[in-house]
C-alpha positions in Angstrom: 6.1 -21.9 -16.8 2.6 -23.7 -16.7 1.6 -22.1 -20.1 4.7 -23.0 -22.1 3.8 -26.7 -22.9 0.4 -25.4 -24.2 2.0 -22.6 -26.3 4.5 -24.9 -27.8 1.8 -27.2 -28.9 -0.1 -24.3 -30.5 3.1 -23.3 -32.3 3.6 -26.9 -33.6 0.0 -26.9 -34.8 0.5 -23.6 -36.5 -2.2 -22.1 -34.5 0.0 -19.2 -33.7 3.2 -17.9 -35.5 6.7 -17.9 -33.9 6.5 -14.1 -33.4 3.0 -14.6 -31.6 4.5 -17.4 -29.5 7.4 -15.2 -28.3 5.1 -12.2 -27.6 2.7 -14.5 -25.7 5.4 -16.2 -23.7 6.8 -12.7 -22.7 3.4 -11.5 -21.5 2.9 -14.5 -19.4 6.5 -14.3 -17.8 5.4 -12.9 -14.5 6.3 -15.7 -12.1 10.1 -14.9 -11.9 11.2 -13.8 -8.5 14.0 -11.2 -7.7 16.7 -11.8 -5.0 15.0 -10.7 -1.8 14.3 -7.2 -3.4 11.2 -5.7 -1.6 8.5 -3.5 -3.4 9.8 -0.4 -1.7 13.5 -1.2 -2.8 12.2 -1.5 -6.3 10.4 1.8 -6.1 13.6 3.5 -4.8 15.8 1.9 -7.5 13.2 2.9 -10.0 13.2 6.6 -8.8 17.1 6.7 -9.1 17.1 5.2 -12.5 14.5 7.8 -13.7 16.3 10.7 -12.2 19.2 9.9 -14.5 16.8 10.1 -17.6 14.2 12.5 -16.9 13.6 15.7 -14.7 13.1 15.3 -10.9 9.4 16.1 -11.2 8.9 13.5 -14.0 10.8 11.0 -12.2 8.8 11.4 -9.0 5.6 11.3 -11.1 6.5 7.9 -12.4 7.3 6.6 -9.1 3.9 7.8 -7.8 2.2 5.9 -10.6 4.2 2.7 -10.0 3.5 3.0 -6.2 -0.2 3.0 -6.9 0.3 0.0 -9.2 2.2 -1.8 -6.4 -0.5 -1.1 -3.9 -3.0 -2.5 -6.4 -1.0 -5.7 -7.0 -0.7 -6.3 -3.2 -4.4 -5.8 -2.8 -5.7 -8.2 -5.2 -3.1 -10.8 -4.0 -4.0 -10.1 -0.2 -0.3 -9.7 0.5 -0.2 -9.2 4.2 3.4 -8.0 3.9 2.4 -5.2 1.7 5.3 -3.1 0.2 7.8 -4.7 2.5 7.1 -8.0 0.9 9.4 -9.5 -1.8 9.0 -8.1 -5.3 7.5 -10.3 -7.9 7.1 -9.5 -11.5 3.6 -9.0 -12.7 1.4 -10.1 -15.6 -0.1 -8.4 -18.6 -3.6 -9.2 -17.3 -2.7 -7.3 -14.0 -1.8 -4.3 -15.9 -5.2 -4.3 -17.6 -6.9 -4.8 -14.3 -5.1 -1.9 -12.8 -6.1 0.3 -15.8 -9.8 -1.0 -15.7 -9.8 -0.5 -11.9 -8.8 3.3 -12.4 -11.5 3.6 -15.1 -14.0 2.1 -12.6 -13.0 5.0 -10.1 -14.2 7.7 -12.6 -10.6 8.8 -13.3 -10.0 10.7 -16.5 -8.4 9.3 -19.6 -5.3 11.5 -19.1 -4.8 10.2 -15.6 -5.1 6.6 -16.8 -2.8 7.3 -19.8 -0.3 8.9 -17.5 -0.2 5.5 -15.4 -0.1 3.4 -18.4 3.0 5.1 -19.7 4.6 5.0 -16.3 4.2 1.2 -16.5 5.9 1.1 -20.0 8.7 3.1 -18.5 8.9 0.7 -15.5 9.1 -2.1 -17.8 12.1 -0.6 -19.6 13.7 -0.2 -16.3 13.2 -3.9 -15.4 14.5 -5.1 -18.7 17.5 -2.9 -18.5 18.4 -4.3 -15.2 18.0 -8.0 -16.4 14.5 -8.7 -15.1 11.5 -9.8 -16.8 8.5 -7.6 -17.5 5.5 -8.1 -19.8 5.1 -6.3 -23.0 2.3 -3.9 -22.5 2.8 -1.8 -25.6 -0.6 -3.2 -27.0 -2.5 -2.4 -23.7 -5.1 0.3 -24.6 -6.0 3.0 -22.2 -9.6 2.3 -21.1 -11.8 5.2 -22.2 -14.3 6.5 -19.6 -17.8 6.3 -21.1 -19.5 9.5 -19.8 -22.7 8.3 -21.3 -22.7 5.0 -19.4 -25.8 4.3 -17.8 -26.2 5.3 -14.1 -27.8 2.8 -12.0 -28.9 2.6 -8.4 -31.4 0.8 -6.2 -34.0 2.3 -4.0 -33.0 1.9 -0.4 -36.2 -0.4 0.2 -35.0 -3.0 -2.3 -31.6 -3.3 -0.8 -33.0 -3.8 2.6 -35.3 -6.4 1.3 -32.6 -8.3 -0.2 -30.6 -8.0 3.0 -33.4 -9.4 5.1 -33.8 -12.4 2.8 -30.4 -13.7 3.2 -28.1 -15.2 5.7 -26.5 -13.1 8.5 -23.0 -13.0 7.0 -24.4 -11.8 3.6 -26.7 -9.4 5.4 -24.0 -7.7 7.3 -21.9 -7.4 4.0 -24.6 -5.8 2.0 -25.9 -3.4 5.0 -22.2 -2.4 5.6 -21.6 -1.7 2.1 -24.7 0.4 1.8 -24.8 2.2 5.1 -21.1 3.2 4.8 -20.8 3.2 1.2 -17.8 0.9 1.4 -15.8 -0.2 -1.6 -15.2 -3.9 -2.1 -11.6 -3.5 -1.1 -12.7 -1.8 2.1 -15.0 -4.6 2.9 -12.4 -7.2 2.4 -9.9 -5.2 4.8 -12.5 -4.6 7.3 -11.6 -6.1 10.9 -13.6 -6.8 14.0 -11.5 -4.1 15.9 -12.4 -1.5 13.4 -15.7 -1.1 15.1 -16.6 1.2 18.1 -19.9 -0.2 19.2 -20.1 2.2 22.2 -20.3 5.0 19.5 -21.7 3.0 16.7 -18.6 3.8 14.5 -16.7 2.0 11.9 -13.1 3.3 11.3 -12.2 2.9 7.6 -8.4 2.8 6.9 -6.4 3.5 3.7 -5.2 0.5 1.6 -2.3 -0.2 3.7 -4.1 0.5 6.9 -1.5 3.0 7.9 -4.0 5.8 8.6 -7.6 6.6 8.9 -9.5 7.4 5.7 -12.6 8.4 7.3 -15.0 7.2 10.2 -18.5 6.0 9.4 -21.6 6.3 11.8 -23.8 3.1 11.5 -27.3 2.7 12.7 -28.1 1.3 16.0 -30.0 -1.5 14.3 -26.9 -2.4 12.1 -24.6 -2.1 15.2 -26.7 -4.8 16.8 -26.7 -7.0 13.6 -22.9 -6.9 13.3 -22.4 -7.6 17.1 -24.6 -10.8 16.7 -22.7 -11.7 13.6 -19.3 -11.4 15.3 -20.5 -13.6 18.2 -21.5 -16.2 15.7 -18.2 -15.8 13.7 -16.1 -16.7 16.9 -18.4 -19.6 17.6 -17.7 -20.8 14.2 -14.0 -20.3 14.5 -14.0 -22.4 17.8 -15.9 -25.1 16.0 -13.4 -25.0 13.0 -10.5 -25.2 15.3 -12.2 -28.2 17.0 -12.5 -30.0 13.9 -8.7 -29.2 13.0 -7.6 -30.6 16.3 -9.5 -33.8 15.5 -7.7 -34.1 12.2 -4.3 -33.2 13.8 -4.1 -30.0 11.9 -2.7 -26.7 13.2 -5.1 -24.2 14.7 -6.1 -21.4 12.3 -4.6 -18.1 12.9 -7.2 -15.3 13.6 -6.0 -12.2 11.9 -9.3 -10.4 12.9 -11.0 -9.9 9.4 -14.6 -9.5 9.6 -15.4 -11.8 6.7 -13.1 -14.6 7.3 -14.3 -17.9 6.5 -13.8 -21.6 7.1 -11.6 -21.8 4.0 -9.3 -18.6 4.5 -8.4 -16.0 7.3 -8.0 -13.3 4.9 -11.2 -12.6 2.7 -10.9 -12.2 -1.0 -12.8 -10.4 -3.7 -14.4 -13.6 -5.1 -15.6 -14.6 -1.6 -17.6 -11.4 -1.0 -18.9 -11.3 -4.8 -20.2 -15.0 -4.3 -22.0 -13.8 -1.3 -23.6 -11.0 -3.0 -24.6 -13.0 -6.1 -26.1 -15.9 -4.0 -28.2 -13.5 -2.0 -29.5 -11.4 -5.0 -30.3 -14.5 -7.1 -32.2 -16.1 -4.3 -34.2 -12.9 -3.8 -35.0 -12.3 -7.4 -35.9 -15.8 -8.0 -38.6 -15.5 -5.4 -39.9 -12.4 -7.1 -39.7 -13.2 -10.8 -40.2 -16.2 -13.2 -38.5 -14.9 -16.4 -34.9 -16.3 -16.3 -33.5 -13.5 -18.4 -35.1 -10.9 -16.2 -33.5 -12.5 -13.0 -30.1 -12.6 -14.7 -30.2 -8.9 -15.5 -31.2 -7.9 -12.2 -28.7 -10.1 -10.5 -26.0 -8.7 -12.7 -26.7 -5.2 -11.5 -26.6 -6.1 -7.9 -22.9 -5.1 -7.4 -20.9 -3.6 -4.8 -20.5 -0.3 -6.9 -24.2 -0.1 -7.7 -24.9 -0.6 -3.9 -22.5 2.4 -3.3 -24.2 4.4 -5.9 -27.5 3.6 -4.2 -26.1 5.3 -1.1 -25.1 8.3 -3.1 -28.4 8.7 -4.5 -30.0 8.4 -1.2 -27.9 10.9 0.4 -28.5 13.4 -2.4 -32.1 12.8 -1.9 -32.0 13.7 1.6 -30.5 17.0 0.8 -26.7 16.4 1.2 -24.3 18.7 -0.5 -22.2 17.0 -3.3 -19.0 17.6 -1.4 -20.5 16.1 1.7 -21.5 13.1 -0.1 -18.0 12.7 -1.7 -16.4 12.9 1.8 -19.0 10.3 3.2 -18.3 7.8 0.5 -14.5 8.4 0.2 -14.8 9.7 -3.3 -12.1 11.8 -5.1 -13.9 12.5 -8.2 -16.7 15.2 -8.2 -18.2 13.3 -11.1 -18.6 10.1 -9.2 -21.5 11.9 -7.2 -22.6 14.6 -9.6 -23.8 12.2 -12.3 -26.1 10.5 -9.9 -28.3 13.6 -9.3 -30.6 12.6 -12.2 -31.7 9.5 -10.4 -33.0 11.3 -7.4 -36.5 12.1 -8.9 -36.7 8.7 -10.2 -35.9 6.7 -7.0 -37.1 9.2 -4.4 -39.9 11.5 -6.1 -41.6 12.2 -2.9 -38.4 14.3 -1.6 -38.3 16.9 -4.4 -40.2 19.0 -6.8 -39.5 17.2 -10.0 -40.1 20.1 -12.4 -38.0 22.4 -10.3 -35.1 19.9 -10.2 -35.0 19.4 -14.1 -35.2 23.1 -14.7 -31.9 23.8 -12.9 -28.6 24.3 -14.9 -26.4 22.3 -12.9 -22.8 23.8 -13.0 -19.8 21.4 -12.5 -18.0 24.3 -11.0 -20.4 24.9 -8.1 -18.7 23.6 -5.0 -22.0 23.7 -2.7 -25.1 22.6 -4.5 -28.4 22.4 -2.3 -31.2 21.0 -4.2 -33.8 20.1 -1.6 
């Protein structure tokens, strides 16, 4: 294990105790493979194990939680085999990332706690069957901050940033905004998901086994995406010519919209790099203060672009449930809490005094406020 040498040195230098050494070593032990057991096999075995210890309903609940965790792991590692791929043990950090990801989706503390405890049970299952699992007993459930600042951009600012950058980044920003795409949906987006005759983009679920929703894109964005795709395949031809000149294998085109010269399967970091680069160049052209630029760039995230679309749709008079369906949201609060930004970003669309006089009720299913 690549950490073991450093850990031993820390132990010898008395930087950490023997107990801390063993704990850290156990947490970092996530590189062990099982003997050709797939993720699905592991889920089935876990369910049978749980059924011997818990009620059927509880066992199925634990399995459902671990299934979500497996999907998360396959997503962040861009595992093309999905749940049919070989099972690998996981890390302490990956558990933390999974729980933080649920928090970012606006899930309740109870839901996150349930998934955390299911992971504790799954770790017991692995240990009992002679497999390694990180000790996550010290992982705390992320608490959702209901008072967290709601932030969104006016549509014009997003368009200005998109217009000031390269074509690839422009497509990424505009697709994220117009279709309210999550970052994972952008990384999974493929050229064949577009129907340019109808100006549609089909959004699949995480495993691409079924359609989650269909988004309508503007005629303008449709033309921009088509131009980008034409340039992309010219680039792929160029990359392959270079590979041939170096006696390397031709790259395999898996059809991803944001594939690059380095990888056929785009990653989170690639998209994040594009986003940060575009916003940095834009704000540097607008402001001189370094701290102000950093603050503005830090807020130009995929989630805040999605938030901006939510606010815009609300300002245009869309019902909260309609906005949820459009954005692929499962949590009512993910949209509801952005109502207060409507008069700030789009004051021309509403009567502000009337808006703030309303007693917004979470139980109301159809709230019209235009």
